[in-house]
VEXDREN-2710 file (C-alpha; in Angstrom, 1 decimal):
% VEXDREN-2710
k/r/px/py/pz
1/UNK/149.1/-3.3/82.4
2/UNK/146.7/-2.4/79.0
3/UNK/150.4/1.5/80.4
4/UNK/148.4/1.4/76.0
5/UNK/146.8/1.5/78.8
6/UNK/149.5/-0.9/78.4
7/UNK/151.4/1.4/76.4
8/UNK/151.1/3.6/79.3
9/UNK/151.7/0.7/80.9
10/UNK/153.8/-0.8/78.8
11/UNK/155.7/1.6/79.0
12/UNK/158.0/3.8/79.0
13/UNK/159.1/4.2/82.5
14/UNK/161.4/4.7/84.9
15/UNK/161.2/8.2/86.5
16/UNK/163.0/8.0/89.8
17/UNK/163.3/4.3/89.9
18/UNK/164.8/2.7/92.9
19/UNK/167.2/0.6/90.9
20/UNK/168.5/0.3/87.5
21/UNK/169.4/-2.7/85.3
22/UNK/173.0/-3.2/84.5
23/UNK/174.4/-4.2/81.4
24/UNK/174.3/-7.7/80.7
25/UNK/177.1/-10.0/82.1
26/UNK/176.3/-9.7/85.8
27/UNK/176.6/-7.1/88.4
28/UNK/175.9/-6.0/91.9
29/UNK/172.5/-4.6/91.1
30/UNK/170.7/-7.9/90.9
31/UNK/171.9/-9.1/87.5
32/UNK/173.4/-12.6/87.4
33/UNK/175.0/-14.0/84.3
34/UNK/177.3/-16.8/83.2
35/UNK/179.1/-15.2/80.3
36/UNK/182.0/-12.8/80.3
37/UNK/181.3/-9.2/80.9
38/UNK/180.8/-7.0/77.9
39/UNK/182.8/-4.3/79.6
40/UNK/186.1/-5.7/78.2
41/UNK/184.7/-5.8/74.7
42/UNK/184.0/-3.3/72.2
43/UNK/180.4/-3.1/70.8
44/UNK/180.1/-4.7/67.3
45/UNK/177.7/-4.4/64.6
46/UNK/175.7/-7.3/63.1
47/UNK/173.6/-10.2/64.1
48/UNK/169.9/-10.9/64.7
49/UNK/168.6/-10.7/68.2
50/UNK/165.5/-13.0/69.0
51/UNK/163.4/-11.5/71.7
52/UNK/160.5/-13.4/73.3
53/UNK/157.7/-11.3/74.6
54/UNK/154.3/-12.1/76.1
55/UNK/151.0/-11.8/74.1
56/UNK/148.1/-13.6/72.7
57/UNK/147.3/-14.0/69.0
58/UNK/143.7/-13.0/69.7
59/UNK/144.7/-9.7/71.0
60/UNK/147.2/-8.6/68.5
61/UNK/147.0/-4.8/67.3
62/UNK/148.9/-2.8/64.8
63/UNK/147.5/0.6/65.9
64/UNK/150.3/2.7/67.6
65/UNK/147.7/4.7/69.3
66/UNK/145.3/1.8/70.4
67/UNK/145.5/-0.2/73.6
68/UNK/148.1/-2.9/73.4
69/UNK/147.2/-5.7/75.6
70/UNK/150.4/-7.6/74.2
71/UNK/153.7/-6.8/75.4
72/UNK/155.1/-8.0/72.0
73/UNK/152.8/-5.6/70.1
74/UNK/154.2/-2.5/72.2
75/UNK/157.7/-3.8/71.8
76/UNK/157.3/-3.9/68.0
77/UNK/155.5/-0.6/67.7
78/UNK/158.2/1.3/69.9
79/UNK/161.0/-0.1/67.7
80/UNK/159.5/1.1/64.5
81/UNK/157.6/4.3/65.8
82/UNK/159.4/6.9/67.9
83/UNK/157.6/8.8/70.7
84/UNK/158.5/12.5/71.3
85/UNK/160.5/11.9/74.6
86/UNK/161.6/8.7/76.4
87/UNK/162.8/7.6/79.8
88/UNK/166.5/8.7/80.3
89/UNK/169.5/7.2/82.0
90/UNK/170.5/10.5/83.8
91/UNK/167.2/12.5/83.5
92/UNK/163.5/11.3/83.8
93/UNK/162.8/12.5/80.4
94/UNK/165.2/12.4/77.4
95/UNK/164.9/13.7/73.9
96/UNK/163.8/11.4/71.1
97/UNK/161.7/12.7/68.2
98/UNK/161.5/16.0/70.0
99/UNK/165.1/17.1/70.4
100/UNK/164.3/19.9/72.9
101/UNK/161.3/21.6/74.6
102/UNK/160.5/25.0/76.3
103/UNK/157.7/26.2/78.3
104/UNK/156.0/29.5/78.9
105/UNK/156.3/31.1/82.3
106/UNK/153.0/30.0/83.5
107/UNK/153.7/26.3/82.4
108/UNK/150.8/26.1/80.3
109/UNK/152.3/26.4/76.7
110/UNK/155.0/24.0/75.7
111/UNK/157.0/24.0/72.3
112/UNK/158.6/20.8/71.1
113/UNK/161.3/21.1/68.3
114/UNK/161.7/18.1/66.0
115/UNK/165.1/16.5/66.0
116/UNK/167.4/17.3/63.0
117/UNK/167.3/14.7/60.3
118/UNK/164.2/13.0/61.7
119/UNK/162.5/11.4/58.7
120/UNK/160.2/8.4/58.1
121/UNK/161.3/5.0/56.9
122/UNK/160.5/6.1/53.3
123/UNK/162.6/9.1/53.4
124/UNK/160.0/11.7/54.1
125/UNK/161.1/14.4/56.6
126/UNK/159.0/14.4/59.7
127/UNK/157.1/17.8/59.9
128/UNK/155.3/19.5/62.8
129/UNK/152.1/18.8/60.9
130/UNK/152.8/15.1/61.0
131/UNK/153.2/15.4/64.8
132/UNK/150.1/17.5/65.3
133/UNK/148.0/15.1/63.3
134/UNK/149.3/12.1/65.3
135/UNK/148.8/13.8/68.7
136/UNK/145.3/14.6/67.7
137/UNK/144.6/11.2/66.6
138/UNK/146.0/9.9/69.9
139/UNK/143.8/12.5/71.7
140/UNK/140.7/11.2/70.0
141/UNK/141.1/7.5/71.3
142/UNK/139.0/6.4/74.3
143/UNK/141.9/7.0/76.7
144/UNK/143.1/10.2/75.0
145/UNK/142.5/12.4/78.1
146/UNK/145.0/10.4/80.1
147/UNK/147.5/10.1/77.4
148/UNK/147.6/13.9/77.0
149/UNK/146.1/15.2/80.2
150/UNK/144.9/18.7/80.1
151/UNK/145.4/19.1/76.3
152/UNK/142.4/19.5/74.0
153/UNK/142.6/19.0/70.4
154/UNK/142.5/22.8/69.6
155/UNK/145.5/23.1/71.8
156/UNK/147.8/21.0/69.5
157/UNK/149.1/23.1/66.8
158/UNK/152.3/23.7/64.7
159/UNK/154.3/27.0/65.1
160/UNK/156.5/26.2/62.1
161/UNK/157.7/23.3/60.0
162/UNK/159.8/22.0/63.0
163/UNK/157.8/23.3/66.1
164/UNK/154.9/21.6/67.9
165/UNK/152.9/23.6/70.4
166/UNK/150.9/22.0/73.2
167/UNK/148.6/24.3/75.2
168/UNK/147.5/22.9/78.6
169/UNK/144.4/23.9/80.4
170/UNK/146.3/24.2/83.6
171/UNK/149.9/24.7/84.5
172/UNK/151.8/21.4/84.1
173/UNK/155.5/21.4/84.7
174/UNK/155.5/17.4/84.0
175/UNK/154.0/17.6/80.5
176/UNK/157.3/16.5/78.8
177/UNK/157.3/13.3/81.0
178/UNK/153.8/12.5/79.8
179/UNK/154.8/12.5/76.2
180/UNK/157.2/9.5/76.7
181/UNK/154.9/6.6/76.3
182/UNK/152.3/7.0/73.9
183/UNK/153.1/9.8/71.4
184/UNK/154.0/7.6/68.4
185/UNK/154.2/9.7/65.2
186/UNK/152.7/8.6/62.1
187/UNK/152.6/10.4/58.7
188/UNK/149.7/12.8/58.3
189/UNK/146.5/11.4/57.0
190/UNK/147.5/7.7/57.4
191/UNK/144.3/5.7/57.1
192/UNK/143.4/3.0/59.5
193/UNK/143.8/0.3/56.8
194/UNK/147.5/1.4/56.2
195/UNK/148.5/1.2/59.7
196/UNK/150.0/-2.2/59.2
197/UNK/152.6/-1.0/56.7
198/UNK/152.7/2.6/57.9
199/UNK/156.4/3.9/57.8
200/UNK/157.6/4.9/61.2
201/UNK/160.7/7.1/62.3
202/UNK/162.3/4.6/64.7
203/UNK/165.7/2.7/64.7
204/UNK/164.2/-0.4/63.0
205/UNK/161.9/-0.9/60.1
206/UNK/159.3/-3.6/59.7
207/UNK/160.4/-6.5/57.5
208/UNK/157.5/-8.8/58.0
209/UNK/154.7/-9.4/60.6
210/UNK/152.8/-12.7/60.9
211/UNK/150.4/-13.8/63.8
212/UNK/152.0/-11.4/66.3
213/UNK/155.6/-12.3/65.3
214/UNK/157.7/-9.8/63.5
215/UNK/161.2/-9.3/61.9
216/UNK/162.6/-5.7/62.1
217/UNK/165.6/-4.7/60.3
218/UNK/168.1/-1.8/61.0
219/UNK/167.4/1.7/59.9
220/UNK/170.7/3.0/58.7
221/UNK/169.3/6.4/58.2
222/UNK/168.0/6.7/61.8
223/UNK/168.5/10.3/63.0
224/UNK/169.2/9.0/66.6
225/UNK/172.5/7.4/65.8
226/UNK/174.2/4.1/64.7
227/UNK/172.0/1.1/65.3
228/UNK/174.2/-2.1/66.0
229/UNK/172.0/-5.0/65.4
230/UNK/171.2/-6.0/61.7
231/UNK/167.7/-7.2/63.0
232/UNK/165.5/-7.9/65.9
233/UNK/162.9/-10.9/65.7
234/UNK/160.1/-10.5/68.1
235/UNK/158.3/-13.8/69.0
236/UNK/155.1/-14.0/70.8
237/UNK/154.6/-16.3/73.7
238/UNK/151.2/-16.9/75.5
239/UNK/152.9/-17.8/78.8
240/UNK/156.1/-17.1/80.8
241/UNK/156.8/-20.8/81.0
242/UNK/156.7/-21.3/77.2
243/UNK/159.0/-18.4/76.8
244/UNK/161.4/-19.4/79.5
245/UNK/161.7/-22.9/77.9
246/UNK/162.3/-21.4/74.5
247/UNK/165.2/-19.4/76.1
248/UNK/166.6/-22.4/77.9
249/UNK/166.5/-24.5/74.6
250/UNK/168.4/-21.7/72.7
251/UNK/165.4/-20.7/70.6
252/UNK/165.5/-17.1/71.6
253/UNK/168.2/-14.9/73.1
254/UNK/166.1/-12.7/75.5
255/UNK/163.0/-13.7/77.5
256/UNK/161.3/-10.3/78.4
257/UNK/159.5/-9.7/81.7
258/UNK/159.4/-13.5/82.2
259/UNK/158.7/-13.4/86.0
260/UNK/160.1/-14.9/89.3
261/UNK/159.3/-18.5/88.7
262/UNK/161.4/-18.5/85.5
263/UNK/164.2/-16.9/87.4
264/UNK/164.2/-19.6/90.1
265/UNK/164.5/-22.3/87.2
266/UNK/167.5/-20.4/85.7
267/UNK/169.3/-19.7/89.1
268/UNK/171.8/-22.4/88.5
269/UNK/172.3/-22.1/84.8
270/UNK/175.6/-20.7/84.0
271/UNK/174.7/-20.1/80.4
272/UNK/171.7/-17.7/81.3
273/UNK/171.8/-14.3/82.7
274/UNK/169.3/-13.3/85.0
275/UNK/168.4/-9.5/84.8
276/UNK/166.7/-8.1/87.7
277/UNK/164.9/-4.7/88.0
278/UNK/164.0/-4.3/91.7
279/UNK/160.7/-2.8/92.6
280/UNK/159.6/-2.6/88.9
281/UNK/155.9/-3.9/88.4
282/UNK/152.6/-3.0/90.2
283/UNK/149.8/-5.8/90.4
284/UNK/147.1/-3.9/92.3
285/UNK/143.6/-5.0/93.2
286/UNK/141.2/-2.4/91.9
287/UNK/138.1/-1.7/93.9
288/UNK/135.6/0.5/92.1
289/UNK/134.7/3.5/94.2
290/UNK/132.1/5.1/92.0
291/UNK/129.4/2.6/92.8
292/UNK/128.8/-1.0/93.7
293/UNK/129.8/-3.0/96.8
294/UNK/133.1/-1.4/97.2
295/UNK/132.1/2.2/97.0
296/UNK/132.2/2.6/100.7
297/UNK/135.6/3.7/102.0
298/UNK/135.3/1.4/105.1
299/UNK/134.9/-1.6/102.8
300/UNK/138.0/-0.8/100.8
301/UNK/139.9/-0.1/104.0
302/UNK/138.7/-3.5/105.3
303/UNK/140.1/-5.3/102.2
304/UNK/143.3/-3.6/102.6
305/UNK/143.6/-4.6/106.1
306/UNK/142.6/-8.3/105.4
307/UNK/145.7/-8.8/103.1
308/UNK/148.9/-10.6/104.3
309/UNK/151.3/-8.6/102.2
310/UNK/154.5/-10.6/103.2
311/UNK/152.7/-13.9/102.2
312/UNK/151.8/-12.3/99.0
313/UNK/155.3/-11.4/98.0
314/UNK/156.7/-14.7/99.2
315/UNK/154.2/-17.0/97.5
316/UNK/153.1/-15.0/94.4
317/UNK/156.5/-13.4/93.7
318/UNK/158.8/-16.2/95.1
319/UNK/160.6/-13.4/97.1
320/UNK/161.3/-11.5/94.0
321/UNK/159.6/-8.4/95.1
322/UNK/158.8/-6.0/98.0
323/UNK/155.9/-5.2/100.2
324/UNK/153.9/-2.1/99.1
325/UNK/151.7/0.4/100.9
326/UNK/148.7/1.1/98.5
327/UNK/150.3/4.1/96.8
328/UNK/151.4/3.8/93.2
329/UNK/154.8/5.3/92.3
330/UNK/157.0/3.6/94.8
331/UNK/160.1/4.4/92.7
332/UNK/159.6/8.2/93.0
333/UNK/162.3/10.0/94.9
334/UNK/159.3/11.9/96.5
335/UNK/157.6/8.8/97.7
336/UNK/156.1/9.4/101.1
337/UNK/158.1/6.8/103.1
338/UNK/156.9/8.3/106.3
339/UNK/153.4/7.2/105.9
340/UNK/153.1/4.1/108.3
341/UNK/153.0/0.8/106.5
342/UNK/149.6/-0.7/106.5
343/UNK/149.7/-4.2/108.0
344/UNK/147.1/-7.0/108.5
345/UNK/144.4/-6.5/111.1
346/UNK/141.5/-8.9/110.8
347/UNK/139.6/-7.8/113.8
348/UNK/139.6/-4.2/112.4
349/UNK/138.7/-5.4/109.0
350/UNK/135.7/-7.2/110.3
351/UNK/134.6/-4.3/112.4
352/UNK/134.7/-2.0/109.3
353/UNK/132.8/-4.4/107.4
354/UNK/130.1/-4.6/110.0
355/UNK/129.9/-0.6/110.2
356/UNK/129.5/-0.5/106.6
357/UNK/126.6/-3.0/106.4
358/UNK/128.7/-5.1/103.9
359/UNK/126.9/-8.2/102.8
360/UNK/129.2/-11.1/103.7
361/UNK/126.6/-13.7/102.7
362/UNK/127.2/-12.9/99.1
363/UNK/130.1/-14.1/97.0
364/UNK/131.9/-11.4/94.8
365/UNK/133.7/-11.9/91.6
366/UNK/137.5/-11.0/91.2
367/UNK/138.1/-10.8/87.5
368/UNK/141.6/-11.4/86.3
369/UNK/143.7/-12.4/83.4
370/UNK/146.9/-14.5/82.9
371/UNK/148.6/-11.7/81.0
372/UNK/151.7/-11.7/83.1
373/UNK/153.3/-14.1/85.5
374/UNK/151.8/-14.0/89.0
375/UNK/148.8/-12.0/88.3
376/UNK/146.1/-14.8/88.5
377/UNK/148.1/-16.3/91.3
378/UNK/147.8/-13.0/93.3
379/UNK/144.0/-12.9/92.8
380/UNK/143.7/-16.6/94.1
381/UNK/145.8/-15.9/97.1
382/UNK/144.0/-12.6/97.8
383/UNK/140.7/-14.6/97.8
384/UNK/141.9/-17.0/100.3
385/UNK/143.3/-14.3/102.6
386/UNK/140.2/-11.9/102.8
387/UNK/137.9/-15.0/103.6
388/UNK/139.5/-14.9/107.1
389/UNK/137.8/-11.5/107.4
390/UNK/134.5/-12.9/106.3
391/UNK/134.6/-11.8/102.6
392/UNK/133.9/-14.5/100.0
393/UNK/135.6/-14.0/96.7
394/UNK/135.3/-16.2/93.5
395/UNK/138.3/-15.6/91.1
396/UNK/137.3/-15.4/87.4
397/UNK/140.0/-15.8/84.8
398/UNK/139.3/-14.1/81.7
399/UNK/141.0/-14.1/78.1
400/UNK/143.1/-11.0/77.7
401/UNK/140.9/-9.4/75.1
402/UNK/137.7/-9.9/77.0
403/UNK/139.3/-8.6/80.1
404/UNK/140.5/-5.4/78.6
405/UNK/137.5/-4.8/76.4
406/UNK/134.8/-5.6/79.1
407/UNK/136.2/-5.6/82.5
408/UNK/138.9/-3.0/82.8
409/UNK/137.6/0.4/84.0
410/UNK/134.1/-1.2/84.4
411/UNK/134.1/-4.0/87.0
412/UNK/133.5/-3.7/90.7
413/UNK/136.7/-5.8/91.6
414/UNK/139.6/-6.7/89.3
415/UNK/143.3/-7.1/89.1
416/UNK/145.3/-4.7/87.1
417/UNK/149.1/-4.3/86.4
418/UNK/151.5/-1.5/85.4
419/UNK/154.9/-2.7/83.9
420/UNK/156.5/0.5/84.6
421/UNK/157.3/1.7/88.1
422/UNK/156.9/5.6/87.4
423/UNK/156.3/8.8/89.5
424/UNK/153.4/9.4/91.8
425/UNK/152.5/12.2/89.5
426/UNK/152.4/9.8/86.4
427/UNK/150.0/7.5/88.1
428/UNK/147.9/10.3/89.5
429/UNK/147.4/11.8/86.0
430/UNK/146.9/8.5/84.2
431/UNK/144.6/6.6/86.8
432/UNK/143.4/8.7/89.6
433/UNK/142.4/12.3/88.9
434/UNK/138.8/12.7/88.2
435/UNK/139.2/13.6/84.5
436/UNK/141.6/10.7/83.7
437/UNK/140.5/8.6/80.8
438/UNK/142.1/5.6/82.6
439/UNK/140.4/6.2/86.0
440/UNK/140.7/2.4/86.9
441/UNK/138.5/2.7/90.1
442/UNK/136.2/5.5/88.8
443/UNK/137.5/7.6/91.7
444/UNK/136.3/11.3/92.0
445/UNK/138.0/13.0/94.8
446/UNK/138.2/16.8/94.8
447/UNK/141.0/17.1/97.4
448/UNK/143.2/14.6/95.4
449/UNK/142.5/16.6/92.2
450/UNK/143.6/19.9/94.0
451/UNK/146.7/18.3/95.4
452/UNK/147.6/17.0/91.9
453/UNK/147.1/20.4/90.3
454/UNK/149.2/22.2/93.0
455/UNK/152.0/19.7/92.6
456/UNK/152.3/20.0/88.8
457/UNK/152.0/23.7/88.9
458/UNK/155.5/24.1/90.4
459/UNK/158.4/24.3/88.1
460/UNK/160.9/23.6/91.0
461/UNK/160.9/20.3/93.0
462/UNK/161.1/22.3/96.2
463/UNK/157.8/23.9/95.6
464/UNK/155.8/20.6/95.0
465/UNK/157.0/18.5/98.0
466/UNK/154.1/19.5/100.3
467/UNK/151.5/19.0/97.7
468/UNK/153.0/15.7/96.6
469/UNK/152.9/14.4/100.2
470/UNK/149.3/15.5/100.8
471/UNK/148.3/13.8/97.5
472/UNK/149.8/10.4/98.6
473/UNK/148.2/10.8/102.0
474/UNK/144.8/11.1/100.2
475/UNK/145.5/8.1/98.0
476/UNK/146.5/5.9/100.8
477/UNK/143.4/6.7/102.9
478/UNK/140.7/6.9/100.0
479/UNK/141.6/5.6/96.6
480/UNK/140.4/2.4/95.1
481/UNK/143.7/0.6/94.9
482/UNK/145.0/-2.2/97.1
483/UNK/148.7/-2.4/96.2
484/UNK/150.0/-5.2/98.3
485/UNK/153.5/-5.4/96.7
486/UNK/155.9/-4.5/93.9
487/UNK/157.3/-7.2/91.7
488/UNK/160.9/-7.2/90.5
489/UNK/161.1/-7.0/86.7
490/UNK/162.9/-10.2/85.4
491/UNK/164.5/-10.8/82.1
492/UNK/166.5/-13.8/81.0
493/UNK/169.2/-13.6/78.4
494/UNK/171.8/-15.6/76.7
495/UNK/175.4/-14.9/77.5
496/UNK/176.0/-13.5/74.1
497/UNK/173.7/-10.5/74.7
498/UNK/175.3/-7.2/75.6
499/UNK/174.0/-3.8/76.7
500/UNK/170.4/-4.5/77.0
501/UNK/168.5/-1.3/78.3
502/UNK/169.4/-0.2/81.8
503/UNK/166.2/1.4/82.5
504/UNK/163.4/-0.2/84.5
505/UNK/160.0/-0.9/83.4
506/UNK/159.1/-0.5/79.8
507/UNK/162.4/1.5/79.2
508/UNK/163.7/-1.9/78.3
509/UNK/162.2/-1.7/74.7
510/UNK/164.9/0.8/73.7
511/UNK/167.2/-1.8/72.1
512/UNK/169.0/0.3/69.5
513/UNK/172.3/-0.1/71.4
514/UNK/172.0/-3.7/72.3
515/UNK/174.4/-5.9/70.4
516/UNK/175.6/-9.6/70.2
517/UNK/179.1/-10.8/71.2
518/UNK/179.1/-13.8/68.8
END
């Protein structure tokens, strides 16, 4: 996911998720653990939590507004730099650096009020001018249009010292939700060469950073409340296996997003908690619609019909997942469950390929990376399955940096991933409307754009249901996504860890209330 794209991705998440992650210590929601439940213990201060996260040293970035292809980078940045809003336990969008927000009657103008006591780690109060500067810097990134959809730079202003005004080109009832993942705030006029040491506003301050690893110490003056841990050490691992081994050896306390294979390995370990977030991560195949061999809708439909989804879930995810139906946003309460599940039909797939004049004599590259567990494996199994329909696929594994720099958003056929199961609207705004800066398939569909604008133009849920359903029908029929399944999010943790975030997806980076019972 580079949600970032990966920020996007990576992160923040959880609107309408189908399931939530229980506090460490076991539970009926998919968590399993060997230690005593933290419910009978009072939270205590102190200790250093060691968290493993996936990443590669060659892809490290220190820019909060850049594309984080490493989960480790996003974790560090999100603990140091707050966003305006965050995913919430009881609401889809909860306050963070912005304590409150209001909209005009036409849903185009939004005012965000900065939280009382918010200050940077150097003691400087956060002002609206800092936020305006940061959002304009974010808007100027290559993916800025997706990160602040409908907001032009001139539409970002300060009303007074504590109020930021965002003016959208169109009515957008979901604007606060869209500020959860990437709106990290820096001090005004921070230079690019100062990013590594730039003070943030978050619950932890940076102590040191080396080769993708970092030590963060508690911010005792955080406006958001008391932080329990003395420190968090984030350790970068290039593979889920290496991270899992480090946890099993007692070298780290948490293995974040470690995947199904590691969960199987740890199933009989009484000293390890398995924390399972059902229906949590999407790993779609992306087929470019703008041009190239997959621009014909019939070819894309043929590939979707050639996939054995049950086999993909069983083999790639070891059963830690569910079959999907080519529509992103499966955790949304408004997800259209009445759209018939697309199944495997090789005869129909072959018929469509013939009608489209698809060249089955050629071999087509499917580009992938090994950024997360199961991603490359999904590409390999996909290639094997579609060969039965007459399509020859060569899987090409790329280094993470090469993939996100040269392949993502450009290649005719590639794998993607989103480490946050967010709403249908979230994914539409980020990856599918025509103006999306992260339009992964290069999809331009006027009927989809119209359904999206209608859906977000309603302040009340009841008013958007019909448009949301129509939007999903169009995505199902025409988009460039082949979403064969949804992976469960899997974290492993030692028995001393308590109160890891309950939220799915990248809501798991909110570690300010986590503590250690030792």
